[in-house]
C-alpha positions, 0 to 999 in steps of 0.5 A, a space after each residue: 648493686 644489691 645482693 637480691 639483684 645479683 642473686 637474680 642475675 646468677 639464677 637467670 644466666 642460663 635462661 638468658 643464654 637460651 633466650 638470646 639463641 631463640 630470638 636470633 633463630 626465630 625471625 621476629 614478626 614485629 619490633 621487640 621493645 620488651 627484649 631482655 637486657 642480658 648480663 655482663 661482668 666487670 670488676 668482679 660483679 655481674 650487671 644487668 644491661 638495659 634493653 637496647 632498641 632495635 637496629 644495627 648497633 656498631 660497637 668499637 672493641 679494644 685493639 689489644 688491651 681488653 680494659 679499653 672498652 666502655 660500659 655502654 659497649 659491654 651493655 650493648 653486646 650483652 643486650 643484643 639479640 646476636 653479635 655480628 663478628 668478623 672472626 668469632 674466635 677472636 670475639 669469643 675471647 672478648 665475650 668470655 672475659 666479660 661473661 657475655 653469652 650473646 650468640 655470635 654470627 660470622 660475617 666477613 669478606 668471604 661470606 658477606 654476599 650470602 649473609 647480608 640479606 639474612 641479617 638485614 631480614 632480621 633487622 627489618 623484623 625488629 632485631 637488635 644486632 651488634 656489629 664488631 670487627 676483630 679489633 677497634 672501630 667497625 667499618 674502618 677497612 672492614 666489610 661491615 661498611 656495606 651492611 651498614 650502608 644498605 641498613 640505612 637505605 632501608 630505614 634501619 637505625 644504625 647506632 654508633 657505640 664509639 670507642 678504641 680506634 688504632 688510627 686515632 691511638 696512633 695519631 695520639 702517640 706519633 707527635 705528627 700534625 693532627 689538625 688534618 689527616 687522611 686515612 688511606 688503609 692498606 697500600 697496594 702490595 706491588 711496588 709499582 702500584 704503591 708508588 703510583 698511589 703514594 704520588 697521588 697522595 703526596 699533595 695531601 695537606 695533612 698527616 697520612 695514616 696507613 695500615 701495613 703488614 709486618 712483611 711489607 713494612 720495609 718495602 712500603 717505607 722504601 717506597 714512601 722514602 723514594 716518592 715523598 723524600 725525608 718527611 717525618 714519619 712514625 711507626 706505631 706498633 702493638 698499640 695498647 699491648 704489652 710491647 707497644 712501641 712508637 718510633 719516629 724519624 724521617 722516612 729514609 731513616 725509618 726505611 734503613 732501620 727497618 730494612 736492617 732489623 728484619 720483619 717486625 712482629 705485631 699490628 702496625 700503623 704507619 704515619 707520614 707527616 704532611 708536605 711542607 706548607 710552602 716551598 721556594 720556586 725552583 729554577 729550571 736548571 735545578 729542576 733538570 738536575 733533580 730529574 736527571 738524578 732521579 731518571 738515572 735509577 727510576 722510570 719516568 713516572 716514578 722520577 717525576 712523582 719523586 721530584 714533584 713531591 720533593 719540590 712542590 712543582 705541579 706533577 704534570 709539569 714535572 712529568 712532561 719535563 722528564 719525558 723530554 729529558 728521557 728522550 733527549 740525546 745525551 748532552 742535550 736538553 
């Protein structure tokens, strides 16, 4: 970058901010192809971003380490007419770090129904808007999904700007199979509903990936171990941050360790390995024995789910037998 270009960028920074704000507040009447590119700072130098085309630009941002952002993402954020953010306070820190002055608009689950029509109107008017989440790739367990989906129905361009993802980062570090995986997001907060959902996921032939809050981690691990048995699992915590850690062990061991240690801190991704590819057929007597033990401490539904996950037997078959055993008089089967 030459000196003349740097000086020109410095002198135009204030004008650039005002231009961004006026473009967002005043609806466009036609597609803007000549919008200014904006500026950002990287490695101590200011750079001028190339203009971007109208549409919704879905921009991945760092999940912890601010260095985990692409030049394209920075240029897109700098060139956009406005940035749609889940929590503007969090996004402001990222923008300040890279010297980006693009105005912010809050868009989250509490105001989405009101804001979405206004944002879509701006997009239909030819605006270029950037969508970010608090961290990582937007639309993954994120309210931005409905905005992007509706934009597509209106023939508005939705442009992916890929980058950091907590799901993929956790898979990279966990050492569990990655050829197939299923992202569930957050499990239900109540134990009964959580166990029911875990049982539904038991047969998924791939690694299961969950988000979980620190205060519910111990309970979720306990339920996962109860339903899925001793599958290999991993807890990925504070990925890309100073206190990043990945702990791998069978589910019962992880449940016991977290239960003894107390509530951890930080963002958590929980991964559970896939079921065994093939399991030998179990005899009726062995099935009854497992069900009897499970029924001693669990409901019929949970006992059947646990034994089905452990043995590989069809859940419907195991559930039917569990009902028979639960109503049979003592000593009969």
